[in-house]
C-alpha positions as CSV (number, residue, x, y, z in Angstrom):
1,V,0.4,-14.6,-9.7
2,R,1.8,-11.1,-10.2
3,R,5.5,-10.2,-9.9
4,L,4.8,-8.4,-6.6
5,D,3.1,-11.5,-5.3
6,W,6.2,-13.7,-6.2
7,L,8.4,-11.1,-4.6
8,T,6.3,-11.1,-1.4
9,I,6.3,-14.9,-1.3
10,G,10.1,-15.0,-1.7
11,L,10.7,-12.4,1.0
12,T,8.3,-14.1,3.3
13,L,10.0,-17.5,2.8
14,G,13.4,-15.9,3.3
15,G,12.2,-14.2,6.5
16,L,10.8,-17.5,7.8
17,L,14.1,-19.2,7.1
18,L,15.9,-16.5,9.0
19,F,13.3,-16.6,11.7
20,F,13.7,-20.3,12.3
21,R,17.5,-20.4,11.6
22,E,18.3,-20.5,15.3
23,G,15.9,-23.4,15.9
24,L,16.6,-25.6,12.9
25,A,18.9,-28.6,13.6
26,S,19.5,-32.0,12.1
27,E,18.3,-33.6,15.3
28,S,14.9,-32.2,14.8
29,L,14.6,-33.0,11.1
30,W,11.3,-34.8,11.4
31,G,9.8,-31.9,13.4
32,D,11.1,-29.4,10.8
33,L,9.6,-31.5,8.0
34,L,6.3,-31.8,9.8
35,A,6.2,-28.1,10.4
36,T,6.9,-27.5,6.7
37,L,4.1,-29.9,5.8
38,S,1.8,-28.1,8.2
39,G,2.4,-24.8,6.5
40,V,1.9,-26.3,3.0
41,T,-1.4,-27.9,4.1
42,M,-2.5,-24.5,5.6
43,A,-1.9,-22.9,2.2
44,W,-3.9,-25.6,0.5
45,M,-6.7,-25.1,3.0
46,S,-6.7,-21.4,2.2
47,L,-6.8,-22.1,-1.6
48,F,-9.7,-24.5,-1.2
49,L,-11.7,-22.3,1.2
50,R,-11.2,-19.4,-1.2
51,K,-12.7,-21.5,-4.0
52,Q,-15.8,-21.9,-1.8
53,K,-16.1,-18.2,-1.1
54,D,-19.6,-18.1,-2.7
55,G,-20.6,-21.1,-0.6
56,S,-20.1,-21.9,3.0
57,P,-16.5,-22.8,3.9
58,V,-17.6,-23.5,7.5
59,E,-18.8,-26.9,6.6
60,S,-15.4,-27.8,5.2
61,I,-13.8,-26.7,8.4
62,V,-16.2,-28.8,10.5
63,L,-15.6,-31.8,8.2
64,G,-11.8,-31.4,8.4
65,N,-11.9,-31.2,12.2
66,A,-14.2,-34.2,12.4
67,I,-11.8,-36.2,10.3
68,A,-8.9,-35.0,12.5
69,A,-10.9,-36.1,15.6
70,V,-11.5,-39.6,14.2
71,V,-7.8,-40.0,13.1
72,G,-6.7,-38.8,16.6
73,L,-9.2,-41.0,18.5
74,P,-6.8,-44.1,18.8
75,F,-4.3,-41.8,20.6
76,A,-6.9,-40.6,23.1
77,W,-6.9,-43.6,25.3
78,G,-5.1,-43.3,28.6
79,Q,-5.7,-41.3,31.7
80,A,-8.6,-38.9,31.6
81,P,-7.7,-35.2,31.9
82,T,-8.2,-33.4,35.2
83,A,-10.9,-30.6,35.6
84,Q,-8.2,-28.1,34.7
85,G,-7.2,-30.1,31.7
86,W,-10.8,-30.2,30.5
87,L,-11.0,-26.5,30.9
88,G,-7.8,-26.0,28.9
89,L,-9.2,-28.3,26.2
90,V,-12.5,-26.5,26.0
91,L,-10.7,-23.1,25.8
92,L,-8.3,-24.2,23.2
93,G,-11.0,-26.0,21.2
94,V,-13.6,-23.2,21.3
95,V,-11.6,-20.0,21.5
96,Q,-8.2,-20.8,19.9
97,L,-9.6,-23.1,17.2
98,G,-13.3,-22.5,16.9
99,L,-13.3,-18.7,17.0
100,S,-10.3,-18.4,14.8
101,Y,-11.8,-20.7,12.2
102,L,-15.0,-18.8,12.2
103,L,-13.2,-15.5,11.6
104,Y,-10.9,-17.1,9.0
105,T,-13.9,-18.5,7.0
106,A,-15.6,-15.1,7.1
107,A,-12.4,-13.3,6.0
108,I,-11.6,-15.8,3.2
109,K,-14.7,-14.6,1.3
110,E,-13.2,-11.1,1.2
111,V,-9.5,-11.6,0.6
112,S,-7.4,-13.7,-1.9
113,A,-6.0,-17.1,-0.8
114,L,-2.5,-15.5,-1.1
115,E,-3.5,-12.7,1.3
116,A,-5.0,-15.2,3.7
117,T,-1.9,-17.3,3.6
118,L,0.4,-14.3,4.0
119,F,-1.5,-13.0,7.1
120,S,-1.5,-16.6,8.5
121,T,2.3,-16.4,8.3
122,L,2.2,-13.7,11.0
123,E,1.1,-16.3,13.6
124,P,4.4,-18.1,14.0
125,I,6.2,-14.7,13.9
126,L,4.0,-13.3,16.6
127,S,4.2,-16.3,18.9
128,P,7.7,-15.5,20.2
129,V,6.6,-11.8,20.6
130,W,3.8,-12.9,23.0
131,V,6.3,-15.2,24.8
132,W,8.7,-12.3,25.1
133,L,6.0,-9.9,26.4
134,L,4.4,-12.4,28.8
135,I,7.4,-14.5,30.0
136,G,10.4,-12.3,29.1
137,E,12.1,-14.9,26.9
138,R,13.9,-12.7,24.3
139,P,14.1,-13.9,20.7
140,G,17.5,-14.0,19.0
141,G,18.8,-11.6,16.4
142,W,18.1,-14.0,13.4
143,A,14.5,-14.4,14.6
144,L,14.0,-10.6,14.9
145,A,15.5,-10.1,11.4
146,G,13.4,-12.8,9.9
147,G,10.2,-11.6,11.6
148,G,10.9,-8.0,10.5
149,L,11.4,-9.2,6.9
150,V,8.1,-11.1,6.9
151,V,6.1,-8.3,8.5
152,G,7.7,-5.8,6.2
153,A,7.0,-7.8,3.0
154,I,3.4,-8.2,4.0
155,L,3.0,-4.5,4.9
156,V,4.6,-3.3,1.7
157,R,2.4,-5.7,-0.4
158,A,-0.8,-4.6,1.4
159,T,0.1,-0.9,1.0
160,L,0.9,-1.2,-2.7
161,Y,-2.3,-3.1,-3.3
162,A,-4.3,-0.6,-1.3
163,L,-2.9,2.3,-3.4
164,R,-3.6,0.7,-6.8
165,P,-7.3,1.4,-6.9
166,A,-6.7,4.9,-5.8
167,R,-4.2,5.4,-8.6
168,R,-6.6,3.9,-11.2
169,M,-9.5,6.2,-10.0
170,A,-7.2,9.3,-10.0
171,A,-6.0,8.4,-13.6
172,A,-9.6,7.9,-14.8
173,R,-10.8,11.3,-13.5
174,P,-10.9,14.1,-16.2
175,A,-8.4,16.9,-15.7
176,P,-10.0,20.1,-14.3
């Protein structure tokens, strides 16, 4: 991993710590640990899907969700969802998970695992923005600072990497 990548990872982690500073508390230690584990497993998923870029990572996504369904099955007993509940489950399963996984597996073939993970970092940052825009719940100052740091780190990295090939091609051209 290049120095710029390490710098981006550090700034992103720092931004996430600032972002969640207001919500971190000792009472929610298990929730915080599980959220951290969720992020780590998402990064692993990106790495393993990237290793399958010449294959078909969709099968791995389907297998992973099938395993999750089997593991979650014992917790599914109880009162059946209402019609509105079933509609919500279908929308979340097909649109929020299904469509996003299809787009993610298509994109992972074109970007590095680090880039996929960095862009996935935008999801928890943008969630409060959508809540702010739709419901009016304003994020605090630490959340805004952390979110700005994450978005800034990702934008600077993407810009610097986008400019690198242009610099190499310009340097390779003979002088007029």
